[in-house]
All heavy atoms as an XYZ file, in Angstrom:
739
protein
N      -1.581     16.425    -17.572
C      -2.585     16.318    -16.536
C      -2.318     15.085    -15.677
O      -2.180     13.986    -16.186
C      -3.970     16.202    -17.201
C      -5.095     16.127    -16.197
S      -6.695     16.155    -17.006
C      -7.082     14.433    -16.935
N      -2.222     15.261    -14.378
C      -1.965     14.148    -13.460
C      -3.272     13.429    -13.164
O      -4.290     14.052    -12.900
C      -1.345     14.664    -12.172
N      -3.225     12.118    -13.228
C      -4.407     11.316    -12.912
C      -4.425     11.011    -11.428
O      -3.395     10.838    -10.800
C      -4.387     10.004    -13.694
C      -4.570     10.187    -15.174
C      -4.589      8.840    -15.847
C      -4.720      8.991    -17.344
N      -4.661      7.723    -18.037
N      -5.631     10.938    -10.874
C      -5.796     10.566     -9.465
C      -6.799      9.435     -9.424
O      -7.866      9.528    -10.022
C      -6.292     11.776     -8.666
C      -6.550     11.451     -7.210
C      -6.496     12.712     -6.369
N      -7.173     12.598     -5.100
C      -6.699     11.963     -4.041
N      -5.527     11.367     -4.120
N      -7.369     11.934     -2.923
N      -6.457      8.380     -8.741
C      -7.329      7.216     -8.633
C      -7.941      7.181     -7.240
O      -7.226      7.233     -6.244
C      -6.525      5.931     -8.878
C      -7.273      4.627     -8.659
C      -8.352      4.451     -9.711
C      -6.332      3.457     -8.706
N      -9.260      7.123     -7.177
C      -9.966      6.934     -5.920
C     -10.427      5.482     -5.910
O     -11.257      5.085     -6.733
C     -11.199      7.873     -5.810
C     -10.803      9.333     -6.032
C     -11.892      7.676     -4.468
C      -9.869      9.904     -5.000
N      -9.900      4.657     -5.002
C     -10.281      3.239     -4.969
C     -11.764      3.074     -4.638
O     -12.352      3.893     -3.939
C      -9.415      2.668     -3.844
C      -8.306      3.638     -3.666
C      -8.876      4.970     -4.023
N     -12.351      2.015     -5.151
C     -13.758      1.733     -4.848
C     -13.853      0.803     -3.645
O     -12.909      0.085     -3.309
C     -14.456      1.113     -6.062
O     -13.857     -0.112     -6.402
N     -15.000      0.848     -2.992
C     -15.317     -0.006     -1.844
C     -14.213      0.028     -0.793
O     -13.820      1.075     -0.341
C     -15.642     -1.427     -2.303
C     -16.847     -1.533     -3.241
C     -16.991     -2.937     -3.773
C     -18.111     -1.070     -2.561
N     -13.722     -1.162     -0.406
C     -12.726     -1.242      0.678
C     -11.311     -1.438      0.145
O     -10.483     -2.063      0.782
C     -13.101     -2.368      1.647
C     -13.046     -3.733      0.992
O     -13.055     -3.855     -0.229
N     -13.003     -4.782      1.792
N     -11.030     -0.871     -1.013
C      -9.696     -1.010     -1.589
C      -8.796      0.146     -1.163
O      -9.254      1.244     -0.887
C      -9.786     -1.103     -3.109
C     -10.385     -2.421     -3.546
C     -10.487     -2.528     -5.044
N     -11.048     -3.797     -5.438
C     -12.342     -4.049     -5.494
N     -13.210     -3.135     -5.152
N     -12.777     -5.232     -5.877
N      -7.484     -0.142     -1.155
C      -6.479      0.818     -0.707
C      -5.393      0.903     -1.777
O      -4.880     -0.122     -2.225
C      -5.858      0.350      0.642
C      -4.791      1.307      1.096
C      -6.935      0.178      1.701
N      -5.048      2.114     -2.197
C      -3.985      2.331     -3.175
C      -2.687      2.593     -2.422
O      -2.628      3.473     -1.565
C      -4.327      3.527     -4.073
C      -3.375      3.782     -5.234
C      -3.424      2.633     -6.238
C      -3.719      5.092     -5.931
N      -1.664      1.792     -2.715
C      -0.407      1.825     -1.968
C       0.764      2.023     -2.922
O       0.807      1.424     -3.992
C      -0.216      0.496     -1.189
C       1.124      0.449     -0.501
C      -1.343      0.284     -0.201
N       1.702      2.869     -2.503
C       2.974      3.006     -3.216
C       4.003      2.231     -2.405
O       4.255      2.553     -1.245
C       3.377      4.467     -3.332
C       4.650      4.671     -4.117
C       4.992      6.146     -4.310
O       4.308      7.020     -3.754
O       5.980      6.408     -5.012
N       4.559      1.170     -3.003
C       5.505      0.334     -2.266
C       6.767      1.117     -1.941
O       7.236      1.928     -2.732
C       5.848     -0.926     -3.058
C       4.724     -1.935     -3.049
C       5.219     -3.293     -3.450
C       4.118     -4.319     -3.254
N       4.563     -5.658     -3.608
N       7.303      0.859     -0.761
C       8.541      1.486     -0.317
C       9.701      0.578     -0.723
O       9.719     -0.597     -0.376
C       8.535      1.698      1.209
C       7.432      2.693      1.586
C       9.902      2.184      1.692
C       7.194      2.816      3.068
N      10.640      1.144     -1.474
C      11.804      0.377     -1.914
C      12.959      0.727     -0.992
O      13.448      1.859     -0.999
C      12.166      0.697     -3.382
C      13.379     -0.104     -3.820
C      10.981      0.442     -4.291
N      13.390     -0.235     -0.145
C      14.496      0.053      0.775
C      15.809      0.220      0.018
O      15.955     -0.283     -1.090
C      14.531     -1.179      1.685
C      13.851     -2.259      0.920
C      12.894     -1.588     -0.032
N      16.758      0.924      0.611
C      18.047      1.121     -0.065
C      18.776     -0.205     -0.260
O      18.674     -1.104      0.570
C      18.818      2.034      0.889
C      18.138      1.909      2.208
C      16.719      1.530      1.935
N      19.502     -0.305     -1.376
C      20.234     -1.542     -1.650
C      21.687     -1.454     -1.197
O      22.428     -2.418     -1.301
C      20.173     -1.870     -3.138
O      20.704     -0.801     -3.883
N      22.091     -0.256     -0.708
C      23.433     -0.146     -0.136
C      23.431      0.860      1.006
O      22.567      1.718      1.105
C      24.471      0.201     -1.190
C      24.297      1.486     -1.924
C      25.465      1.658     -2.899
C      25.151      2.640     -3.984
N      26.266      2.838     -4.891
N      24.407      0.735      1.871
C      24.515      1.611      3.039
C      25.078      2.972      2.627
O      25.547      3.143      1.495
C      25.445      0.991      4.105
O      26.767      0.940      3.570
C      24.992     -0.386      4.528
N      25.076      3.920      3.554
C      25.653      5.244      3.287
C      27.129      5.152      2.940
O      27.665      6.000      2.233
C      25.466      6.160      4.497
C      24.020      6.536      4.704
O      23.219      6.442      3.780
N      23.674      6.958      5.907
N      27.804      4.128      3.442
C      29.239      3.947      3.170
C      29.478      3.263      1.827
O      30.608      3.058      1.428
C      29.873      3.130      4.289
N      28.379      2.874      1.130
C      28.529      2.263     -0.188
C      28.580      0.752     -0.179
O      28.848      0.137     -1.206
N      28.334      0.127      0.972
C      28.350     -1.338      1.045
C      27.034     -1.879      0.496
O      25.954     -1.474      0.932
C      28.561     -1.814      2.499
C      29.902     -1.301      3.017
C      28.466     -3.329      2.597
C      30.102     -1.488      4.503
N      27.129     -2.782     -0.473
C      25.925     -3.382     -1.052
C      25.290     -4.348     -0.051
O      25.979     -5.159      0.563
C      26.264     -4.126     -2.352
C      26.700     -3.252     -3.521
C      27.145     -4.112     -4.693
C      25.585     -2.325     -3.955
N      23.973     -4.255      0.096
C      23.251     -5.131      1.015
C      22.620     -6.290      0.250
O      22.110     -6.095     -0.850
C      22.146     -4.341      1.730
C      22.624     -3.176      2.594
C      21.443     -2.343      3.045
C      23.390     -3.695      3.795
N      22.645     -7.505      0.833
C      21.992     -8.630      0.167
C      20.500     -8.356      0.031
O      19.895     -7.670      0.850
C      22.230     -9.813      1.111
C      23.221     -9.357      2.115
C      23.250     -7.876      2.084
N      19.881     -8.913     -1.026
C      18.466     -8.664     -1.300
C      17.570     -9.057     -0.131
O      16.597     -8.387      0.166
C      18.045     -9.421     -2.562
C      16.646     -9.060     -3.013
C      16.254     -9.770     -4.292
O      17.113     -9.956     -5.161
O      15.077    -10.130     -4.408
N      17.907    -10.141      0.569
C      17.074    -10.607      1.675
C      16.986     -9.594      2.819
O      15.956     -9.468      3.450
C      17.587    -11.944      2.228
C      17.178    -13.124      1.398
C      17.488    -14.413      2.104
C      16.949    -15.564      1.277
N      17.026    -16.814      1.938
N      18.052     -8.871      3.087
C      18.034     -7.913      4.188
C      17.295     -6.638      3.819
O      16.919     -5.872      4.686
C      19.465     -7.542      4.640
O      20.131     -6.915      3.553
C      20.222     -8.738      5.125
N      17.102     -6.393      2.524
C      16.438     -5.167      2.096
C      14.958     -5.394      1.796
O      14.259     -4.470      1.452
C      17.105     -4.587      0.837
O      16.974     -5.518     -0.237
C      18.555     -4.268      1.087
N      14.502     -6.649      1.905
C      13.134     -6.936      1.503
C      12.171     -6.852      2.684
O      12.150     -7.709      3.551
C      13.047     -8.318      0.859
C      11.708     -8.571      0.228
C      11.697     -9.864     -0.525
C      10.349    -10.045     -1.180
N      10.199    -11.337     -1.777
N      11.414     -5.789      2.731
C      10.326     -5.660      3.690
C       9.151     -5.154      2.884
O       9.238     -4.114      2.246
C      10.679     -4.646      4.790
C       9.560     -4.321      5.770
C       9.149     -5.569      6.553
C       9.979     -3.235      6.723
N       8.096     -5.939      2.834
C       6.945     -5.550      2.041
C       6.144     -4.488      2.764
O       5.229     -4.788      3.510
C       6.060     -6.767      1.743
C       6.486     -7.478      0.488
O       7.319     -6.977     -0.255
N       5.915     -8.626      0.242
N       6.510     -3.268      2.532
C       5.777     -2.167      3.147
C       5.471     -1.134      2.080
O       6.055     -1.138      1.004
C       6.572     -1.554      4.294
O       7.791     -1.044      3.827
N       4.529     -0.271      2.394
C       4.151      0.750      1.442
C       3.456      1.900      2.142
O       3.088      1.804      3.312
N       3.307      2.979      1.400
C       2.633      4.167      1.922
C       1.265      4.263      1.270
O       1.144      4.169      0.049
C       3.468      5.407      1.607
C       2.916      6.652      2.227
C       3.883      7.796      2.046
C       3.343      8.997      2.785
N       4.272      9.529      3.728
N       0.230      4.453      2.089
C      -1.135      4.544      1.588
C      -1.297      5.893      0.884
O      -1.048      6.944      1.460
C      -2.161      4.407      2.734
C      -3.573      4.618      2.218
C      -2.028      3.048      3.403
N      -1.711      5.838     -0.382
C      -1.879      7.032     -1.198
C      -3.349      7.465     -1.228
O      -3.653      8.646     -1.182
C      -1.368      6.770     -2.639
C      -1.603      7.963     -3.533
C       0.102      6.396     -2.607
N      -4.262      6.478     -1.285
C      -5.694      6.782     -1.318
C      -6.472      5.583     -0.783
O      -6.004      4.444     -0.875
C      -6.143      7.106     -2.738
N      -7.641      5.848     -0.212
C      -8.500      4.768      0.293
C      -9.913      4.948     -0.244
O     -10.356      6.065     -0.504
C      -8.539      4.724      1.845
C      -7.189      4.399      2.409
C      -9.051      6.017      2.410
N     -10.598      3.822     -0.402
C     -11.994      3.855     -0.816
C     -12.887      4.198      0.371
O     -12.432      4.264      1.513
N     -14.179      4.378      0.119
C     -15.098      4.759      1.189
C     -15.401      3.626      2.168
O     -15.831      3.878      3.287
C     -16.360      5.179      0.437
C     -16.286      4.439     -0.860
C     -14.826      4.330     -1.182
N     -15.170      2.385      1.759
C     -15.479      1.240      2.608
C     -16.505      0.339      1.937
O     -17.048      0.676      0.888
N     -16.778     -0.775      2.551
C     -17.748     -1.736      2.025
C     -18.985     -1.720      2.915
O     -18.954     -1.217      4.032
C     -17.127     -3.126      1.973
N     -20.036     -2.304      2.432
C     -21.283     -2.373      3.210
C     -21.504     -3.795      3.712
O     -21.196     -4.759      3.031
C     -22.466     -1.926      2.370
C     -22.298     -0.488      1.907
C     -23.633      0.214      1.819
N     -23.439      1.624      1.485
C     -23.525      2.606      2.353
N     -23.809      2.370      3.604
N     -23.335      3.853      1.977
N     -22.046     -3.907      4.943
C     -22.371     -5.230      5.479
C     -23.753     -5.650      4.966
O     -24.381     -4.940      4.170
C     -22.277     -5.240      7.011
C     -23.296     -4.329      7.684
O     -24.244     -3.853      7.021
O     -23.149     -4.100      8.905
N     -24.246     -6.780      5.427
C     -25.536     -7.314      4.946
C     -26.706     -6.382      5.224
O     -27.691     -6.390      4.514
C     -25.816     -8.665      5.594
C     -24.892     -9.733      5.130
C     -25.250    -11.044      5.755
N     -24.213    -12.009      5.473
C     -24.345    -13.285      5.666
N     -25.450    -13.778      6.167
N     -23.361    -14.102      5.372
N     -26.584     -5.596      6.283
C     -27.666     -4.672      6.643
C     -27.541     -3.323      5.951
O     -28.360     -2.429      6.178
C     -27.693     -4.460      8.163
C     -27.936     -5.755      8.922
O     -28.725     -6.594      8.416
O     -27.344     -5.927      9.999
N     -26.498     -3.147      5.148
C     -26.314     -1.893      4.428
C     -25.504     -0.853      5.179
O     -25.346      0.272      4.712
N     -24.975     -1.223      6.350
C     -24.159     -0.287      7.120
C     -22.751     -0.199      6.527
O     -22.164     -1.216      6.174
C     -24.065     -0.727      8.580
C     -25.419     -0.782      9.249
O     -26.234      0.121      9.081
N     -25.668     -1.846      9.990
N     -22.224      1.009      6.456
C     -20.894      1.213      5.892
C     -19.820      0.799      6.891
O     -19.827      1.224      8.041
C     -20.705      2.691      5.518
C     -19.414      3.040      4.785
C     -19.396      2.404      3.395
C     -19.276      4.543      4.658
N     -18.906     -0.055      6.442
C     -17.749     -0.457      7.248
C     -16.558      0.301      6.673
O     -16.097     -0.004      5.573
C     -17.497     -1.977      7.171
C     -18.736     -2.734      7.621
C     -16.278     -2.362      7.991
C     -18.690     -4.222      7.313
N     -16.058      1.322      7.384
C     -14.969      2.139      6.831
C     -13.656      1.355      6.734
O     -13.448      0.360      7.430
C     -14.842      3.292      7.824
C     -15.460      2.806      9.084
C     -16.469      1.761      8.710
N     -12.777      1.833      5.876
C     -11.452      1.236      5.706
C     -10.643      1.520      6.968
O     -10.750      2.587      7.562
C     -10.779      1.828      4.447
C      -9.376      1.289      4.269
C     -11.625      1.533      3.216
N      -9.815      0.540      7.384
C      -9.108      0.652      8.667
C      -7.815      1.468      8.603
O      -7.213      1.742      9.626
C      -8.801     -0.741      9.217
O      -7.924     -1.424      8.346
N      -7.367      1.844      7.404
C      -6.155      2.660      7.273
C      -6.528      3.992      6.635
O      -7.610      4.138      6.080
C      -5.059      1.945      6.446
C      -4.576      0.691      7.139
C      -5.556      1.625      5.044
N      -5.610      4.963      6.733
C      -5.873      6.275      6.136
C      -4.695      6.696      5.274
O      -3.605      6.119      5.366
C      -6.169      7.303      7.222
C      -5.016      7.565      8.179
C      -5.431      8.490      9.305
C      -4.326      8.782     10.270
N      -3.589      7.693     10.818
N      -4.918      7.702      4.453
C      -3.851      8.213      3.595
C      -2.666      8.635      4.444
O      -2.828      9.230      5.498
C      -4.356      9.411      2.781
C      -5.321      9.034      1.699
C      -5.764     10.224      0.861
O      -5.030     11.231      0.785
O      -6.855     10.135      0.282
N      -1.460      8.272      3.994
C      -0.243      8.623      4.710
C       0.271      7.530      5.627
O       1.420      7.562      6.047
N      -0.575      6.544      5.964
C      -0.142      5.430      6.816
C       0.918      4.592      6.102
O       0.876      4.434      4.881
C      -1.310      4.503      7.165
C      -2.194      5.039      8.270
O      -1.848      6.064      8.871
O      -3.247      4.407      8.527
N       1.863      4.047      6.866
C       2.812      3.075      6.341
C       2.290      1.708      6.756
O       2.039      1.458      7.935
C       4.220      3.311      6.918
O       4.628      4.637      6.584
C       5.224      2.318      6.330
N       2.096      0.835      5.771
C       1.450     -0.449      6.031
C       2.347     -1.616      5.648
O       3.230     -1.496      4.795
C       0.106     -0.555      5.268
C      -0.907      0.433      5.812
C       0.278     -0.354      3.784
N       2.118     -2.742      6.311
C       2.806     -3.994      5.998
C       1.927     -4.762      5.028
O       0.733     -4.958      5.278
C       3.037     -4.799      7.281
C       3.854     -6.073      7.153
C       5.260     -5.762      6.655
C       3.911     -6.789      8.477
N       2.517     -5.186      3.911
C       1.762     -5.815      2.835
C       2.073     -7.305      2.740
O       3.170     -7.733      3.107
C       2.111     -5.146      1.498
C       1.884     -3.639      1.443
C       2.543     -3.051      0.208
C       0.399     -3.341      1.461
N       1.126     -8.096      2.217
C       1.420     -9.514      2.008
C       2.489     -9.663      0.916
O       2.670     -8.762      0.085
C       0.075    -10.098      1.554
C      -0.695     -8.944      1.025
C      -0.219     -7.734      1.771
N       3.187    -10.790      0.944
C       4.259    -11.011     -0.031
C       3.722    -11.050     -1.457
O       4.358    -10.583     -2.397
C       4.994    -12.317      0.287
C       6.252    -12.494     -0.513
C       7.096    -13.678     -0.032
O       6.832    -14.201      1.057
O       7.998    -14.056     -0.772
N       2.541    -11.617     -1.635
C       1.934    -11.716     -2.964
C       0.557    -11.067     -2.930
O      -0.036    -10.905     -1.877
C       1.803    -13.184     -3.380
C       3.120    -13.899     -3.413
C       3.474    -14.779     -2.401
C       4.024    -13.666     -4.435
C       4.695    -15.429     -2.414
C       5.260    -14.315     -4.457
C       5.577    -15.199     -3.449
O       6.784    -15.832     -3.476
N       0.050    -10.736     -4.083
C      -1.293    -10.175     -4.164
C      -1.276     -8.723     -4.546
O      -0.233     -8.121     -4.802
N      -2.444     -8.158     -4.571
C      -2.586     -6.775     -4.990
C      -2.627     -6.688     -6.505
O      -2.193     -7.594     -7.208
N      -3.179     -5.618     -6.998
C      -3.275     -5.385     -8.439
C      -2.377     -4.211     -8.782
O      -2.487     -3.143     -8.197
C      -4.732     -5.054     -8.833
O      -5.570     -6.140     -8.440
C      -4.862     -4.823    -10.321
N      -1.476     -4.428     -9.729
C      -0.540     -3.387    -10.137
C      -1.273     -2.337    -10.970
O      -2.052     -2.665    -11.852
C       0.571     -4.026    -10.964
C       1.838     -3.226    -10.990
C       2.958     -3.997    -11.667
O       3.446     -4.978    -11.080
O       3.309     -3.599    -12.788
N      -1.035     -1.069    -10.656
C      -1.663      0.046    -11.365
C      -0.571      1.049    -11.711
O       0.232      1.399    -10.851
C      -2.720      0.741    -10.462
C      -3.324      1.936    -11.182
C      -3.789     -0.219    -10.024
N      -0.554      1.497    -12.959
C       0.436      2.491    -13.366
C      -0.294      3.790    -13.678
O      -1.199      3.819    -14.496
C       1.213      1.991    -14.581
C       2.492      2.720    -14.792
C       3.435      1.950    -15.681
C       4.774      2.670    -15.641
N       5.819      1.941    -16.225
N       0.087      4.859    -12.954
C      -0.472      6.189    -13.189
C       0.669      7.117    -13.561
O       1.545      7.386    -12.746
C      -1.175      6.714    -11.936
C      -2.414      5.955    -11.479
C      -2.914      6.495    -10.157
C      -3.504      6.048    -12.522
N       0.683      7.557    -14.796
C       1.806      8.360    -15.275
C       3.042      7.484    -15.298
O       3.031      6.391    -15.833
N       4.117      7.946    -14.665
C       5.349      7.150    -14.625
C       5.524      6.448    -13.285
O       6.556      5.847    -13.031
C       6.562      8.030    -14.940
C       6.711      9.191    -13.963
O       5.751      9.476    -13.229
O       7.797      9.803    -13.935
N       4.514      6.514    -12.404
C       4.610      5.872    -11.091
C       3.814      4.580    -11.058
O       2.792      4.449    -11.718
C       4.092      6.805     -9.996
C       5.076      7.882     -9.619
C       4.694      8.477     -8.293
C       5.866      9.225     -7.710
N       5.659      9.587     -6.343
N       4.314      3.640    -10.250
C       3.668      2.336    -10.116
C       3.073      2.200     -8.717
O       3.727      2.506     -7.727
C       4.715      1.249    -10.341
C       4.151     -0.108    -10.553
C       5.243     -1.104    -10.886
O       5.766     -1.054    -12.011
O       5.577     -1.903     -9.997
N       1.815      1.776     -8.647
C       1.111      1.599     -7.385
C       0.518      0.199     -7.345
O       0.534     -0.528     -8.337
C      -0.027      2.622     -7.257
C       0.432      4.061     -7.320
C       0.415      4.770     -8.519
C       0.876      4.723     -6.184
C       0.833      6.089     -8.580
C       1.293      6.041     -6.228
C       1.269      6.713     -7.431
O       1.687      8.010     -7.478
N      -0.022     -0.157     -6.185
C      -0.705     -1.444     -6.029
C      -2.013     -1.219     -5.282
O      -2.063     -0.439     -4.334
C       0.176     -2.432     -5.262
C       1.376     -2.877     -6.042
N       2.500     -2.100     -6.174
C       1.612     -3.991     -6.755
C       3.384     -2.740     -6.922
N       2.868     -3.886     -7.293
N      -3.050     -1.917     -5.734
C      -4.356     -1.865     -5.076
C      -4.527     -3.122     -4.239
O      -4.356     -4.233     -4.740
C      -5.479     -1.824     -6.121
C      -5.990     -0.477     -6.552
C      -6.997     -0.641     -7.680
C      -6.605      0.288     -5.420
N      -4.850     -2.948     -2.972
C      -5.109     -4.068     -2.066
C      -6.477     -3.876     -1.435
O      -6.930     -2.744     -1.251
C      -4.064     -4.112     -0.935
C      -2.695     -4.530     -1.376
C      -1.769     -3.594     -1.786
C      -2.331     -5.866     -1.376
C      -0.497     -3.969     -2.186
C      -1.068     -6.250     -1.781
C      -0.148     -5.305     -2.183
N      -7.113     -4.962     -1.064
C      -8.320     -4.872     -0.251
C      -7.878     -4.562      1.173
O      -6.805     -4.979      1.598
C      -9.107     -6.177     -0.283
C      -9.744     -6.442     -1.616
C     -10.641     -7.678     -1.545
N     -11.171     -7.987     -2.836
C     -12.265     -7.429     -3.350
N     -12.933     -6.548     -2.644
N     -12.687     -7.758     -4.545
N      -8.716     -3.859      1.896
C      -8.406     -3.482      3.276
C      -8.033     -4.700      4.112
O      -7.073     -4.681      4.873
C      -9.609     -2.744      3.874
C      -9.346     -2.231      5.276
O      -8.206     -1.839      5.569
O     -10.289     -2.219      6.079
N      -8.772     -5.801      3.955
C      -8.501     -6.982      4.783
C      -7.265     -7.768      4.343
O      -6.844     -8.698      5.023
C      -9.734     -7.880      4.907
C     -10.370     -8.225      3.567
O     -10.011     -7.610      2.538
O     -11.232     -9.109      3.537
N      -6.640     -7.402      3.211
C      -5.376     -8.029      2.792
C      -4.177     -7.369      3.462
O      -3.102     -7.960      3.540
C      -5.199     -7.940      1.271
C      -6.145     -8.858      0.516
O      -6.654     -9.811      1.128
O      -6.383     -8.608     -0.680
N      -4.341     -6.143      3.938
C      -3.239     -5.417      4.583
C      -2.991     -6.019      5.950
O      -3.920     -6.232      6.739
C      -3.554     -3.915      4.659
C      -3.542     -3.360      3.225
C      -2.552     -3.200      5.539
C      -3.930     -1.928      3.120
N      -1.717     -6.336      6.224
C      -1.366     -7.078      7.439
C      -1.322     -6.204      8.691
O      -1.516     -6.683      9.794
C      -0.023     -7.779      7.245
C       0.044     -8.729      6.041
C       1.453     -9.266      5.867
C      -0.952     -9.853      6.199
N      -1.047     -4.915      8.538
C      -0.980     -4.030      9.700
C      -0.355     -2.706      9.316
O       0.074     -2.507      8.181
N      -0.295     -1.800     10.297
C       0.351     -0.509     10.072
C       1.675     -0.480     10.825
O       1.797     -1.102     11.881
C      -0.536      0.669     10.520
O      -0.872      0.498     11.893
C      -1.787      0.776      9.696
N       2.645      0.214     10.266
C       3.968      0.321     10.887
C       4.108      1.697     11.522
O       3.785      2.713     10.903
C       5.059      0.126      9.828
C       5.082     -1.238      9.137
C       6.011     -1.215      7.948
C       5.499     -2.309     10.116
N       4.587      1.735     12.776
C       4.795      2.989     13.482
C       6.232      3.055     13.972
O       6.813      2.039     14.330
C       3.847      3.092     14.691
C       2.416      3.039     14.316
N       1.723      4.147     13.921
C       1.537      2.009     14.242
C       0.469      3.805     13.640
N       0.347      2.525     13.811
N       6.794      4.243     14.004
C       8.174      4.396     14.507
C       8.161      4.833     15.944
O       7.294      5.432     16.447
C       8.904      5.427     13.652
C       9.244      4.854     12.291
C      10.147      5.775     11.508
O      10.909      6.561     12.107
O      10.094      5.702     10.297
């Protein structure tokens, strides 16, 4: 049975994107050139409430590619896959091609 995690409040579940460590021609790339902290949004919470009780929705949606901070997030393992939980306001931005 596959588990599905629905984040609470303004949290976002992200699967980090691991860039290739070598080119198509087989040339190994240095770690620094392959390091971009990005991930794909897998699930989002409903949002948080402000002081007046109004719902503030999460600013990203499932399927978005996001830029993540270098540190932070909570590691979550579901089955054999590894994910990270971030608060909406910890996400630095969305990446578009």
